[in-house]
C-alpha positions in Angstrom: 29.6 -33.6 4.8 28.6 -34.7 1.4 31.2 -35.1 -1.1 30.6 -32.1 -3.6 32.6 -29.1 -4.3 31.2 -25.7 -3.1 30.9 -24.6 -6.4 28.6 -27.8 -7.2 26.7 -26.8 -4.2 26.0 -23.3 -5.2 24.9 -24.2 -8.4 22.7 -26.6 -6.8 21.0 -23.9 -4.4 20.9 -21.4 -7.2 17.7 -23.7 -8.5 16.2 -21.8 -5.6 14.9 -18.6 -6.0 14.8 -17.1 -2.6 17.4 -17.2 0.1 19.0 -20.7 0.6 22.1 -22.1 2.4 23.6 -25.8 2.8 25.2 -26.3 6.7 27.2 -29.5 7.7 25.7 -31.1 10.9 27.8 -28.8 12.9 25.3 -25.6 11.4 28.4 -24.5 9.6 27.6 -23.0 5.9 29.3 -25.1 3.2 27.6 -22.9 0.5 25.2 -19.7 -0.2 23.4 -19.2 -3.5 23.2 -16.1 -4.6 20.0 -14.8 -3.4 21.6 -15.6 0.4 25.0 -13.4 -0.7 23.3 -10.6 -1.8 21.5 -10.2 1.5 24.1 -11.3 4.0 27.4 -10.9 2.1 29.7 -12.8 0.0 32.0 -14.2 2.7 29.3 -16.5 4.7 30.8 -20.0 3.7 33.1 -21.4 6.7 30.8 -19.4 9.5 28.3 -20.7 12.0 25.0 -20.2 10.9 24.6 -18.6 14.2 26.8 -15.6 13.4 24.5 -14.5 10.6 21.0 -15.3 12.6 20.3 -15.8 15.9 16.8 -16.2 16.1 15.9 -19.0 18.1 12.7 -20.4 16.5 15.2 -20.7 13.3 17.9 -22.4 15.2 15.2 -24.6 17.0 14.0 -25.5 13.1 17.2 -26.2 12.4 18.5 -28.3 15.1 14.9 -30.5 15.1 16.0 -31.2 11.1 19.6 -32.0 11.9 18.6 -34.6 15.3 15.3 -36.1 13.5 17.2 -36.5 9.8 13.7 -34.8 8.5 11.7 -32.2 6.6 10.7 -29.3 8.8 9.1 -25.8 8.4 8.0 -23.0 10.0 6.4 -19.6 8.8 7.7 -17.1 11.1 7.8 -13.0 11.2 11.6 -12.2 11.3 13.1 -8.6 11.7 16.8 -8.8 11.4 18.4 -9.1 8.0 15.4 -10.5 6.4 12.5 -8.5 7.8 8.8 -9.6 7.3 7.0 -12.9 7.2 9.0 -16.4 6.0 8.3 -19.9 5.2 11.5 -21.3 6.8 12.1 -24.7 5.6 15.0 -26.8 6.5 15.3 -30.6 4.9 17.9 -32.8 5.3 20.8 -34.0 2.2 22.4 -37.4 2.6 23.8 -38.2 6.1 25.4 -35.1 7.5 24.2 -32.0 5.6 20.9 -30.1 5.1 19.5 -27.0 2.8 18.1 -24.2 4.8 15.5 -21.7 2.7 14.0 -18.3 3.1 10.8 -18.2 0.9 9.2 -14.6 1.7 5.5 -14.5 2.0 4.9 -11.3 2.9 3.0 -10.0 0.4 1.0 -13.1 0.4 0.3 -12.7 4.4 -0.6 -9.1 3.7 -3.2 -10.1 1.1 -4.6 -12.4 3.1 -5.0 -9.9 5.9 -6.7 -7.8 3.7 -9.0 -9.9 2.4 -10.0 -11.3 5.6 -10.4 -7.6 6.5 -12.7 -7.1 3.4 -14.9 -9.7 4.3 -15.0 -8.6 7.9 -15.9 -4.9 7.0 -18.5 -6.2 4.3 -20.1 -8.6 6.6 -20.5 -5.6 9.1 -21.6 -3.1 6.6 -24.3 -5.4 5.0 -25.8 -7.0 9.0 -26.0 -3.1 10.0 -29.1 -2.4 7.1 -30.1 -6.0 7.8 -30.8 -5.8 11.3 -32.6 -2.4 11.0 -35.2 -4.0 8.6 -35.8 -7.2 10.6 -36.2 -4.6 13.5 -38.7 -2.7 11.1 -40.3 -6.4 9.9 -41.0 -7.6 13.6 -42.4 -3.8 14.6 -44.4 -4.1 11.7 -45.6 -7.6 12.2 -46.5 -6.5 16.0 -47.0 -3.5 17.6 -47.2 -1.1 13.9 -49.3 -3.6 12.7 -52.8 -1.6 12.8 -50.9 1.7 13.1 -51.2 3.1 9.6 -48.9 6.0 10.2 -46.2 4.1 11.8 -46.2 1.8 9.1 -45.6 4.4 6.0 -42.7 5.6 8.6 -41.2 2.4 8.8 -41.7 1.2 5.4 -40.3 4.3 4.4 -36.5 3.5 6.6 -36.9 0.4 4.8 -36.4 1.3 1.5 -33.5 3.5 2.9 -31.7 0.4 4.6 -32.4 -1.4 1.4 -30.9 1.6 -1.0 -27.9 1.6 1.4 -27.4 -2.3 0.8 -28.2 -2.0 -2.9 -25.4 1.1 -3.0 -23.0 -1.1 -1.1 -23.5 -4.1 -3.6 -22.9 -1.7 -6.3 -19.8 -0.4 -5.2 -18.5 -4.2 -4.4 -19.1 -5.1 -8.1 -17.7 -1.6 -9.5 -14.8 -2.4 -7.3 -14.3 -5.7 -8.4 -14.4 -5.1 -12.1 -11.9 -2.1 -11.8 -9.7 -4.6 -9.9 -10.1 -7.3 -12.7 -9.0 -4.8 -15.2 -6.1 -3.3 -13.3 -3.0 -4.3 -15.9 -5.5 -3.7 -18.8 -5.0 -0.5 -20.2 -7.5 1.3 -21.8 -7.4 2.2 -25.5 -10.3 4.7 -26.5 -10.0 8.3 -26.5 -11.8 10.3 -24.0 -12.4 14.3 -24.5 -11.8 15.5 -20.5 -13.9 18.5 -20.8 -17.2 17.2 -22.3 -17.0 14.2 -20.1 -17.2 16.2 -16.8 -19.8 18.8 -18.3 -22.0 15.5 -18.7 -21.2 14.8 -15.1 -22.1 18.2 -14.4 -25.8 17.9 -15.8 -26.5 14.0 -13.9 -25.9 15.9 -10.5 -28.0 18.6 -11.8 -30.9 17.7 -8.7 -28.6 17.2 -5.9 -26.3 20.6 -6.7 -29.7 22.7 -6.5 -31.0 20.6 -3.7 -27.6 21.6 -1.8 -27.9 25.3 -3.4 -24.6 25.0 -4.5 -22.6 26.9 -7.3 -20.5 24.8 -9.5 -17.6 26.8 -11.4 -15.8 25.3 -14.2 -12.7 26.5 -15.7 -11.2 24.8 -18.5 -8.6 24.9 -21.9 -10.2 26.2 -25.0 -8.2 23.3 -26.5 -9.6 19.7 -25.8 -8.2 17.7 -23.3 -8.1 14.2 -24.7 -7.0 11.3 -22.4 -6.3 7.5 -23.5 -8.8 6.0 -21.1 -12.2 3.7 -20.4 -15.0 6.6 -20.6 -17.5 4.7 -18.0 -14.5 4.2 -15.4 -13.4 8.1 -15.7 -17.1 9.0 -15.6 -17.3 7.0 -12.2 -14.4 8.6 -11.0 -15.5 12.4 -11.5 -19.1 11.3 -10.6 -17.8 10.1 -7.3 -15.4 13.2 -7.0 -17.8 16.1 -8.0 -20.9 14.4 -5.9 -18.6 14.5 -3.0 -18.2 17.9 -3.1 -21.3 18.8 -3.6 -22.5 16.8 -0.3 -19.4 17.6 1.7 -19.1 21.0 0.8 -21.6 23.1 2.7 -25.0 24.1 1.7 -24.6 27.3 -0.3 -20.9 27.2 -1.0 -19.3 26.7 -4.0 -17.3 23.5 -6.0 -15.0 24.9 -8.6 -13.7 22.5 -11.3 -10.3 22.8 -13.0 -9.4 21.3 -15.7 -5.6 22.0 -17.4 -3.0 20.9 -19.4 0.3 20.1 -17.5 3.3 19.7 -20.0 6.1 17.6 -18.8 4.1 16.8 -16.1 6.7 15.4 -13.1 6.0 11.5 -12.8 4.8 11.5 -16.5 6.8 10.9 -20.0 4.8 13.6 -21.3 1.7 16.3 -21.0 -1.1 15.2 -18.2 -4.3 16.5 -18.1 -5.4 17.8 -14.4 -8.6 18.1 -13.4 -9.1 19.4 -9.7 -12.4 19.3 -7.7 -12.4 22.2 -4.9 -15.2 22.5 -2.4 -15.7 25.0 0.4 -16.2 22.4 3.1 -15.2 21.8 6.6 -11.9 20.4 5.5 -9.9 16.7 6.4 -7.8 16.8 9.3 -4.2 16.1 8.0 -3.6 12.9 9.9 -6.4 10.9 7.9 -5.6 12.4 4.2 -3.1 8.9 3.7 -6.0 6.1 4.3 -9.2 8.2 2.6 -8.7 5.8 -0.1 -8.8 2.2 1.9 -11.9 0.5 1.8 -14.1 1.4 4.1 -12.3 4.2 6.0 -14.4 7.0 6.8 -13.5 10.1 8.6 -17.1 10.6 10.1 -18.6 7.4 10.0 -22.4 8.5 10.8 -22.5 11.8 8.6 -20.9 9.1 5.8 -23.8 6.9 6.1 -26.3 9.5 6.6 -25.7 11.2 3.0 -25.5 7.6 1.9 -21.9 6.7 1.8 -20.4 3.2 1.5 -17.0 3.8 2.1 -16.0 2.3 -1.1 -16.1 5.4 -3.3 -12.4 6.8 -3.1 -11.2 3.3 -3.5 -12.5 2.5 -6.6 -11.4 6.3 -7.6 -7.9 5.1 -6.7 -8.3 1.6 -8.6 -9.2 3.1 -11.5 -6.5 6.5 -11.5 -3.9 3.9 -11.5 -5.6 1.5 -14.4 -4.9 4.9 -16.6 -1.4 5.5 -15.2 -2.4 8.4 -13.4 -2.4 10.0 -10.2 -4.8 10.8 -7.2 -3.6 14.2 -5.1 -5.8 15.1 -2.0 -5.1 18.0 -0.3 -7.3 19.8 2.9 -7.4 22.2 5.2 -9.7 22.1 8.4 -11.8 24.8 7.7 -11.4 25.8 4.5 -12.1 23.1 2.2 -10.5 20.1 0.0 -9.4 19.5 -3.4 -9.0 16.3 -5.0 -7.0 16.4 -8.1 -6.9 13.4 -10.7 -3.7 13.6 -13.3 -3.9 11.5 -16.2 -1.2 11.1 -19.3 -2.6 13.0 -22.1 -3.6 11.2 -25.2 -0.7 11.0 -27.9 
């Protein structure tokens, strides 16, 4: 054991931001830093390390360091007192001591998996229309090169697939922009009533095509929020357009705007915008995952209607940037309600 007091060892270990122990060559704990004491208790000093952690892979790493007097590290999934993915490091100190530390990598690993899944999903989403377009081109160059009717049909299908890719790339760029602005709080004042009215006007053609009746209930007083007008326009364009698409032909889409004094989870008043349709509704098991990227309740139907699987993910990120909340409620056979709560401007 090195010639140093326990207090000196603890001061040395407290230079580590993560859980760290100092062991002698018998695996006896000589000192633990503050994070280690908070996690494993105040009385670990003097115990054999195996008494607080019996994971074979951790003990093997420690023994490797003790035997070969070298630095050893390994990423491990732990599920005892420490839970998650940890970079476990064992480093020899002097002739008979070693430091064992546990750096929590759970969030980093989750982000890596998310990025990997995201790239795989984007690749899949782009490959499908590209494969279709390639097939159409081969047909136009071969069997249909002299068939005018087939050419018109395939060119229209190619246009649709190109539009699908264009929408996907547009949504990817929007999502990237929203995420890059996530920690920048918007400063402009936005009249939500006027904004929703403009969105409904923009959607006049699809509303008429679906024979949907849009009913708006709002407050007599202006409902103002502190926000990014373009992003909030994107939120309500997405939600109202979805209600029109999936609400059923000839149905009613209800939009209710309210002021909520002393709203729960808000420091003061909030503005509520609820968009309700009379569609088929969504099974409760799907609700927690609706805002995940590329998650679709009905994959075929979503693509048929031009969905990219990113709309609600964009909505969620925009609402979070505005320090608001997105609530989703749905009953199968009755319809769905998407409610956006935003802090009211001072």
